[in-house]
C-alpha positions as CSV (number, residue, x, y, z in Angstrom):
1,M,54.5,-50.2,24.1
2,P,50.8,-51.2,23.9
3,T,50.2,-54.8,25.2
4,E,47.1,-56.8,24.5
5,R,46.1,-59.8,26.6
6,F,45.6,-62.7,24.3
7,T,44.4,-66.2,24.7
8,F,44.3,-69.1,22.2
9,P,43.6,-72.9,22.4
10,G,46.7,-75.0,23.0
11,H,47.5,-78.5,21.8
12,S,44.9,-80.1,24.0
13,G,42.3,-77.3,23.7
14,D,43.1,-75.6,27.0
15,K,43.3,-71.9,26.9
16,L,46.8,-70.5,26.8
17,A,47.5,-67.1,28.2
18,A,49.6,-64.7,26.2
19,R,50.6,-61.1,25.8
20,L,50.8,-59.5,22.4
21,D,53.2,-56.6,22.5
22,L,52.3,-54.3,19.6
23,P,54.3,-51.6,17.9
24,D,53.4,-48.0,18.7
25,G,53.6,-47.3,15.0
26,P,53.1,-49.4,11.9
27,H,53.0,-53.2,12.3
28,L,55.7,-54.6,9.9
29,A,56.1,-58.2,11.1
30,T,55.3,-60.6,13.9
31,A,57.4,-62.8,16.2
32,V,56.6,-65.6,18.7
33,F,58.7,-66.0,21.9
34,A,59.0,-69.4,23.5
35,H,60.1,-69.3,27.1
36,C,62.5,-71.5,29.0
37,F,61.6,-74.7,31.0
38,T,59.1,-74.0,33.8
39,C,59.6,-70.2,33.2
40,G,56.9,-68.0,31.8
41,K,56.0,-65.3,29.3
42,D,56.8,-62.5,31.8
43,I,60.4,-63.2,32.6
44,T,62.7,-60.2,32.2
45,A,64.4,-61.4,29.1
46,A,61.1,-62.0,27.3
47,R,59.8,-58.5,28.2
48,R,62.9,-56.7,27.2
49,I,63.2,-58.5,23.8
50,A,59.5,-57.9,23.1
51,A,59.9,-54.2,23.9
52,R,62.9,-53.8,21.6
53,L,61.4,-55.6,18.7
54,S,58.0,-53.8,19.0
55,G,60.0,-50.6,18.8
56,M,61.1,-51.5,15.3
57,G,57.6,-52.5,14.2
58,I,57.6,-56.2,15.1
59,A,54.7,-57.4,17.2
60,V,55.7,-60.1,19.7
61,L,53.5,-62.9,21.1
62,R,54.8,-64.4,24.3
63,F,52.7,-67.0,25.9
64,D,52.7,-69.5,28.8
65,F,53.0,-73.2,27.7
66,T,50.2,-75.5,28.9
67,G,50.1,-75.8,32.7
68,L,52.4,-72.9,33.3
69,G,51.8,-69.3,34.4
70,H,48.3,-68.3,33.6
71,S,47.6,-71.0,31.0
72,G,45.2,-73.8,31.5
73,G,45.9,-77.5,31.6
74,E,48.1,-79.7,33.8
75,F,51.8,-79.4,33.5
76,E,52.3,-83.0,34.5
77,N,50.4,-84.1,31.4
78,T,52.7,-82.1,29.0
79,T,55.7,-83.2,27.0
80,F,58.3,-81.6,24.8
81,S,56.2,-82.6,21.8
82,S,53.2,-80.8,23.3
83,N,55.3,-77.7,23.7
84,I,56.0,-77.8,20.0
85,A,52.3,-78.3,19.3
86,D,51.5,-75.3,21.6
87,L,54.0,-73.2,19.6
88,E,52.4,-74.2,16.3
89,A,49.0,-73.4,17.9
90,A,50.3,-69.9,18.7
91,A,51.4,-69.4,15.1
92,E,48.0,-70.5,13.9
93,A,46.2,-68.2,16.2
94,L,48.2,-65.3,14.9
95,S,47.6,-66.3,11.3
96,Q,43.9,-66.2,12.0
97,R,44.3,-62.6,13.1
98,G,46.1,-61.7,9.9
99,M,49.4,-61.6,11.8
100,A,51.3,-64.7,10.6
101,P,54.7,-64.8,12.3
102,S,57.9,-64.7,10.4
103,L,60.3,-64.8,13.4
104,L,60.6,-67.4,16.1
105,I,62.6,-66.7,19.3
106,G,63.3,-69.5,21.9
107,H,65.0,-69.4,25.3
108,S,66.6,-72.6,26.7
109,L,64.1,-75.4,26.1
110,G,61.9,-73.0,24.2
111,G,64.9,-72.6,21.9
112,A,64.9,-76.3,21.3
113,A,61.1,-76.1,20.6
114,V,61.5,-73.4,17.9
115,L,64.3,-75.4,16.3
116,S,61.9,-78.4,16.1
117,A,58.9,-76.4,14.9
118,G,60.6,-73.9,12.6
119,H,60.4,-76.0,9.4
120,R,56.7,-76.9,10.1
121,I,55.4,-73.4,10.5
122,E,54.7,-71.7,7.1
123,G,56.2,-68.3,6.6
124,I,59.0,-68.4,9.2
125,R,62.0,-66.6,7.8
126,A,64.3,-66.3,10.8
127,I,64.9,-68.1,14.1
128,A,66.9,-67.0,17.1
129,T,67.8,-69.2,20.1
130,I,69.1,-68.2,23.5
131,G,71.0,-70.7,25.6
132,A,69.2,-73.6,23.8
133,P,70.2,-77.3,24.4
134,F,71.1,-79.4,21.4
135,H,69.5,-82.4,23.1
136,P,66.2,-81.6,24.7
137,G,66.8,-84.4,27.2
138,H,69.4,-82.1,28.8
139,V,66.6,-80.5,30.8
140,T,66.3,-83.7,32.9
141,A,69.6,-82.8,34.6
142,N,67.5,-80.4,36.6
143,F,65.7,-83.2,38.4
144,R,68.1,-86.2,37.8
145,S,67.6,-87.6,41.3
146,D,63.9,-87.7,40.8
147,I,63.7,-89.6,37.5
148,D,63.5,-93.1,39.1
149,R,60.6,-91.9,41.2
150,I,58.9,-90.4,38.1
151,Q,59.4,-93.6,36.1
152,T,58.0,-95.8,38.9
153,D,55.1,-93.7,40.0
154,G,54.2,-92.2,36.6
155,V,54.3,-88.7,38.0
156,A,56.2,-87.0,40.9
157,E,56.7,-83.6,42.4
158,V,60.1,-82.1,42.0
159,N,61.7,-78.8,43.2
160,L,62.9,-76.5,40.4
161,G,64.3,-73.2,41.4
162,G,62.6,-73.3,44.7
163,R,59.2,-74.0,43.2
164,P,57.3,-77.4,43.1
165,F,56.4,-78.9,39.8
166,R,54.7,-82.2,39.0
167,I,56.5,-83.9,36.1
168,G,55.1,-87.0,34.3
169,R,56.8,-90.1,32.9
170,D,55.7,-89.2,29.4
171,F,57.6,-85.9,29.6
172,V,60.8,-87.7,30.6
173,Q,60.5,-90.3,27.9
174,D,59.6,-87.8,25.2
175,V,62.3,-85.3,25.9
176,E,65.0,-87.9,26.2
177,T,64.2,-89.5,22.8
178,H,63.6,-86.3,20.8
179,D,66.3,-85.6,18.3
180,L,66.8,-82.0,17.1
181,E,69.4,-82.7,14.4
182,D,67.0,-83.5,11.6
183,G,64.8,-80.6,12.4
184,I,67.7,-78.2,12.4
185,A,69.0,-79.6,9.1
186,A,65.5,-79.2,7.6
187,L,65.3,-75.5,8.4
188,R,65.1,-73.2,5.4
189,T,65.4,-70.0,7.5
190,A,68.2,-67.8,8.8
191,L,69.4,-68.9,12.3
192,L,70.9,-66.9,15.1
193,V,72.5,-68.8,18.0
194,L,73.1,-66.8,21.2
195,H,74.9,-68.5,24.1
196,G,77.1,-67.7,27.0
197,P,80.4,-69.6,27.5
198,L,79.8,-69.4,31.3
199,D,76.2,-70.7,31.1
200,A,76.1,-73.1,34.0
201,I,72.7,-74.6,33.0
202,V,73.2,-75.4,29.3
203,G,76.9,-75.6,28.3
204,I,78.3,-73.7,25.4
205,D,79.0,-77.0,23.5
206,N,75.3,-77.1,22.8
207,A,75.6,-74.0,20.7
208,A,78.4,-75.5,18.7
209,Q,76.3,-78.5,17.9
210,I,73.3,-76.5,16.9
211,F,75.5,-74.3,14.7
212,A,77.2,-77.2,13.1
213,A,73.9,-78.9,12.3
214,A,72.3,-75.8,10.7
215,R,72.6,-74.7,7.1
216,H,73.6,-71.2,6.1
217,P,72.7,-68.4,6.6
218,K,73.6,-68.9,10.3
219,S,75.2,-66.7,12.9
220,F,76.6,-67.1,16.4
221,V,76.9,-64.5,19.1
222,T,78.6,-65.1,22.4
223,L,77.0,-63.7,25.5
224,D,80.3,-63.5,27.4
225,D,79.6,-63.7,31.2
226,A,75.8,-63.7,31.0
227,D,73.9,-66.3,33.1
228,H,71.4,-68.7,31.6
229,L,68.3,-66.6,32.5
230,L,69.9,-63.3,31.4
231,S,69.0,-62.0,34.9
232,R,71.1,-58.8,34.5
233,A,69.3,-56.1,32.7
234,E,72.3,-55.2,30.5
235,D,72.5,-58.8,29.2
236,A,68.8,-59.0,28.3
237,E,69.1,-55.6,26.6
238,Y,72.1,-56.7,24.6
239,V,70.3,-59.9,23.4
240,A,67.3,-57.8,22.5
241,E,69.5,-55.3,20.5
242,V,71.4,-58.1,18.7
243,I,68.2,-60.0,17.7
244,A,66.6,-56.7,16.5
245,A,69.5,-55.8,14.4
246,W,69.9,-59.3,13.0
247,A,66.3,-59.9,12.2
248,G,66.0,-56.7,10.2
249,R,68.2,-58.3,7.6
250,Y,65.9,-61.3,7.0
251,L,62.4,-59.9,7.6
252,D,60.6,-57.9,5.1
253,L,60.3,-54.7,7.1
254,R,58.9,-52.2,4.7
255,P,57.4,-49.2,6.5
256,P,54.4,-47.5,4.9
257,A,54.7,-44.0,3.5
258,P,55.2,-41.3,6.2
259,P,52.1,-39.3,7.3
260,P,51.4,-36.1,5.2
261,G,53.5,-33.2,6.4
262,V,56.0,-35.5,8.2
263,P,58.4,-36.5,5.4
264,E,60.9,-38.3,7.7
265,G,58.2,-40.2,9.6
266,I,57.8,-40.4,13.4
267,V,60.6,-40.7,15.9
268,R,59.4,-42.6,19.0
269,V,61.1,-42.1,22.3
270,T,60.3,-44.6,25.1
271,E,61.6,-44.7,28.6
272,A,63.9,-47.7,29.1
273,D,64.8,-47.4,32.7
274,A,62.3,-45.9,35.2
275,S,65.0,-45.7,37.9
276,G,67.2,-43.5,35.7
277,F,67.0,-41.6,32.5
278,L,67.8,-44.1,29.7
279,Q,65.6,-43.6,26.7
280,D,65.1,-45.9,23.7
281,I,64.8,-43.9,20.4
282,Q,63.4,-45.6,17.3
283,G,63.2,-43.9,13.9
284,G,61.3,-46.4,11.8
285,P,62.3,-50.0,11.7
286,Y,66.0,-49.5,10.8
287,H,67.4,-46.7,13.0
288,H,67.8,-47.1,16.8
289,I,69.8,-45.1,19.3
290,L,69.9,-44.5,23.1
291,A,69.7,-41.3,25.0
292,D,70.8,-40.9,28.6
293,E,72.3,-38.5,31.1
294,P,75.9,-38.6,32.5
295,I,76.4,-40.6,35.8
296,T,77.0,-37.3,37.6
297,Y,73.4,-36.2,36.7
298,G,71.8,-39.5,37.8
299,G,72.0,-41.3,34.5
300,T,74.0,-44.3,33.3
301,N,75.8,-42.6,30.5
302,R,74.8,-45.2,27.9
303,G,73.8,-42.7,25.2
304,L,74.2,-39.1,24.2
305,S,72.3,-36.5,26.4
306,P,69.4,-34.7,24.8
307,Y,71.7,-31.7,24.2
308,G,74.3,-34.0,22.8
309,L,71.8,-35.3,20.3
310,L,70.9,-31.7,19.4
311,S,74.6,-31.0,18.9
312,A,75.0,-34.1,16.8
313,G,72.1,-33.1,14.6
314,L,73.7,-29.7,14.0
315,G,77.1,-31.2,13.3
316,A,75.8,-33.9,10.9
317,C,73.7,-31.4,9.0
318,T,76.6,-29.0,8.7
319,S,78.9,-31.7,7.3
320,M,76.2,-32.9,4.8
321,T,75.5,-29.4,3.6
322,I,79.2,-28.6,3.0
323,R,79.7,-31.9,1.2
324,M,76.7,-31.4,-1.0
325,Y,77.9,-27.9,-2.0
326,A,81.4,-29.0,-2.7
327,R,80.2,-32.0,-4.8
328,R,78.0,-29.7,-6.9
329,K,80.9,-27.3,-7.5
330,G,83.3,-30.1,-8.2
331,W,85.8,-28.8,-5.6
332,P,88.6,-31.1,-4.3
333,L,87.1,-31.6,-0.8
334,D,88.6,-34.8,0.6
335,G,86.9,-34.8,4.0
336,V,84.8,-32.9,6.5
337,S,84.5,-33.1,10.2
338,V,82.6,-30.8,12.5
339,E,83.1,-30.3,16.3
340,V,80.2,-28.8,18.2
341,A,80.3,-27.5,21.7
342,H,77.2,-26.4,23.6
343,N,77.0,-23.9,26.5
344,K,74.6,-21.4,28.0
345,S,75.7,-17.8,27.8
346,H,74.2,-14.6,29.0
347,A,72.1,-13.2,26.2
348,Q,74.0,-9.9,26.3
349,D,77.1,-11.9,25.3
350,A,75.2,-13.0,22.3
351,A,74.4,-9.4,21.4
352,T,70.7,-9.8,22.0
353,G,70.4,-7.1,24.7
354,S,68.6,-9.4,27.1
355,Q,69.8,-10.4,30.6
356,E,68.6,-14.0,30.1
357,R,70.8,-16.9,29.3
358,V,70.7,-18.4,25.8
359,D,72.1,-21.6,24.3
360,R,75.4,-21.1,22.5
361,F,76.5,-23.8,20.0
362,T,80.0,-23.3,18.8
363,R,81.1,-25.2,15.6
364,T,84.6,-25.8,14.4
365,V,84.7,-27.0,10.8
366,H,87.7,-29.1,9.6
367,L,88.2,-29.3,5.8
368,T,90.8,-31.4,4.1
369,G,91.8,-31.3,0.4
370,A,93.6,-29.1,-2.1
371,L,91.1,-26.2,-1.6
372,S,91.9,-22.6,-2.2
373,D,91.5,-20.0,0.5
374,D,88.4,-18.6,-1.3
375,Q,86.9,-22.1,-1.5
376,R,87.5,-22.8,2.2
377,Q,85.9,-19.5,3.1
378,R,82.9,-20.1,0.9
379,L,82.4,-23.6,2.4
380,L,82.5,-22.0,5.9
381,E,79.7,-19.6,4.8
382,I,77.7,-22.6,3.5
383,A,77.8,-24.1,6.9
384,D,75.3,-21.5,8.1
385,K,72.9,-22.5,5.3
386,C,72.4,-26.0,6.8
387,P,68.7,-26.7,7.5
388,V,69.2,-27.6,11.1
389,H,71.2,-24.4,11.7
390,R,68.2,-22.4,10.3
391,T,65.7,-24.4,12.3
392,M,67.6,-23.7,15.5
393,E,68.0,-20.0,14.8
394,N,64.4,-19.5,13.8
395,A,61.4,-19.7,16.1
396,S,59.9,-23.2,16.2
397,V,56.4,-24.2,17.2
398,I,56.1,-27.3,19.4
399,E,52.7,-28.7,19.9
400,T,52.2,-31.3,22.6
401,T,49.1,-33.5,23.1
402,L,48.2,-36.3,25.5
403,A,47.6,-39.7,24.0
404,P,44.5,-41.6,25.3
405,A,45.1,-43.8,28.4
406,D,45.9,-47.4,27.6
407,P,43.0,-49.7,28.4
408,A,43.4,-51.6,31.7
């Protein structure tokens, strides 16, 4: 996934630091990710969601709000309203590059921000929130014991998650008086609400209130036992997968024509787990699967193995070819299923005369319907005519090149 460092002026003119995660292939749409309170653009959830969306052709801009991470400005001078203005500035910066966003994603307080800004940013077609509060003032529960000191002194240093932050009086007053209900009701976009019932930071009742205030189309997905920050890799990946599948229904993801000589386009395989073997496979914007190895071979068994995928391709092509032939003949074929087993056998067992081992794929074809014996036998013969069968039996040419190194 190519990532471009990106800066743009925030609400007060300070430079905001961002990463623009770009698709390896055609750019079909753009999203903006708004992070949680005092978090940053590089949290695990943001990175995983950006990686999944970029795999389906959606570029993702994730940025640090004013005064956080690598962005300029003073956090103590920011408010919830300034966060919304930063979000709008991010959308404007993308528009100036010809990449106007159509999808907004917000995590926690960032979710509240996208709900407030969604109806004010032209071109937004879908919004997804993760663990978002219905009342932005909910965030003050994280420093409730410091509020009197903030109100008295105008600004005070508080401890959040083991880190010191200076929070100003304007932030407290703004966030406690901001009402999301009107902004949610004004949305003319599809809305996806993701929330965990065991979220100890922002309770699940917030999701119910957001959902009730929104117009259709709207969807709710429970995150089961996920924590607020989606700190477990499997939870962040699940959220990324759900958002990617859901967004494809509402965004205009029209891939360009495939390159000459490659009628089915490019299949992209990206490593998803450097400590194991999990692979993320994307075939255009609509088709996504995982490949892995069994646990006994050091994998996590979350997808078919490479040989399993090869067997699946052979079985699918066999079934399609049989169906196509029976349909053309008008034969009473009610159903087809194909079992494929893979093993390595000595070549002499395969009658090649060689002592080397060769791959043996064994197919068992199941046909249902009022077929005659001759028809069944003919359909078995047709199985050997499937294109994948022919490709696997014939010699193939595989050319491998090294892509240029990504710029530092």
